[in-house]
Structure formats: structure tokens, C-alpha cells
Steps between C-alpha positions, in 0.01 A plus 500: 500500500292721264441861600161580647257655254387831641227728368517821302242752389499803273233757584401752236439815706367834384587726792644844421644333189445159343772256608548132575582372848727196477492290818700190601423282804823509700545459875128490576419832327453630148818684401373773268617723216307761302574464129382807305500333156411152626694177459612385155578169331751679274858446625598836344264682740654588834211620714549747784362343820475721809505296821186566705404401855439130564137391486337220703432170321123566522552772239593248230150469353374850583286671239287807550491877499704643786295795631619862488691592814677161514853430376489390136144623438365368170416171328717190549465171312707183483677525164687170540571248775661163547805341654861607502810298567828663604794407279859469621401538868311329780458836676324757278494752787877490528532527120287817509713641782806445282332689213414229247238227480445267205176302486261311279136604470211265419207734451225533244688781321849510647700184448865409507813649651526857631738698717469793736816705551551804723629799305820664621681825433193707418512868602231581760411131530296382798631140500152379399574501125513156343475357149269213407636311200379203298770248422531346154311170499219330309242740657679817384304715252691771313174668390326485841238766579330520838119483494280654770259306719343824626232496232168686524323167570747410777471847656121456518550175699732654761372609840644772720707309756765587755787256440609249769798721582574863544844598378654844496 
């Protein structure tokens, strides 16, 4: 029986600092990681991904400017979205609990096989440090450069909006 295709989204988010929020639909919520440099299609890039609080599924298509005084204040846009399929497991939640999840993305920008792995043995680690890595496949790009969606035109279109969740 084929694995269920679940959704993913990457939000480009200019809060205190520009970063990318990588979110996977697992267990009825969006499991979330903040990726300072953003995802990459280059297998040589191992991107730091800091696990963040889960977000409700309604957040998947959120775009807007989170008002001052709210967690994550600043502009948020959908940078990429699509489906993801867990690889090597029927239980992606359990795979995350064990510290490693491999999956395939079918987005507009991110395609092919990736893995998330919890980092171990880091001094002063919080346990929230992960790496997001692109696997070598036909979608890998050794010269990949991330391109912003937070353009001046897009910023003009955004409205100040409180997101459908309040996290810490």
C-alpha cells in the first residue's frame, strides 16, 4: 500500500532575522523547524534546522505581516508548498522521535529526497538542533542559490494579520 501523501510548506519569515520555516504535516499538526539559511537543493549543504513549536494545519497557507507585540512579528510568505511522502517508514512521527526522517518532496521549488536528522553531541545543545539535507538524486543542484519571495511587490500586497495560532 503506497504511503499517504502529506503536505509541506516553507514560509519565508522576516522576524528578528530572515529565516525559513520548514513545516511537515505529521500527526494532524505542522511539525516545524526554523532554518536560518533556508533549504537547499545542493547535497553538500547541511542546513541547521531548529525545531520550533508545532503549528495547526490552518497555518499551512498563512501569509501576512504578523503585528508587533505578537510572536514572530514581521512579514511571512509561502516560499514553497506541496506534498511530502515519508520514505522508509509508515510512521513519520515515530521516525522523528527516533531522530531521523527521510522523505520525498513534490513542491514547486523543492523536489526529490531529503532527510532531517537530530544532531547529537553538541556542547550546550537544547535537543532542538537538526540538520536538513538534500539527498543526491536527479533534482540535486550543486550550484543552488536560494531566491527570496519577500520582494518589494509582495510586501506591498501583504496585510497585517494575526496568524491562526499563537505559539510561544
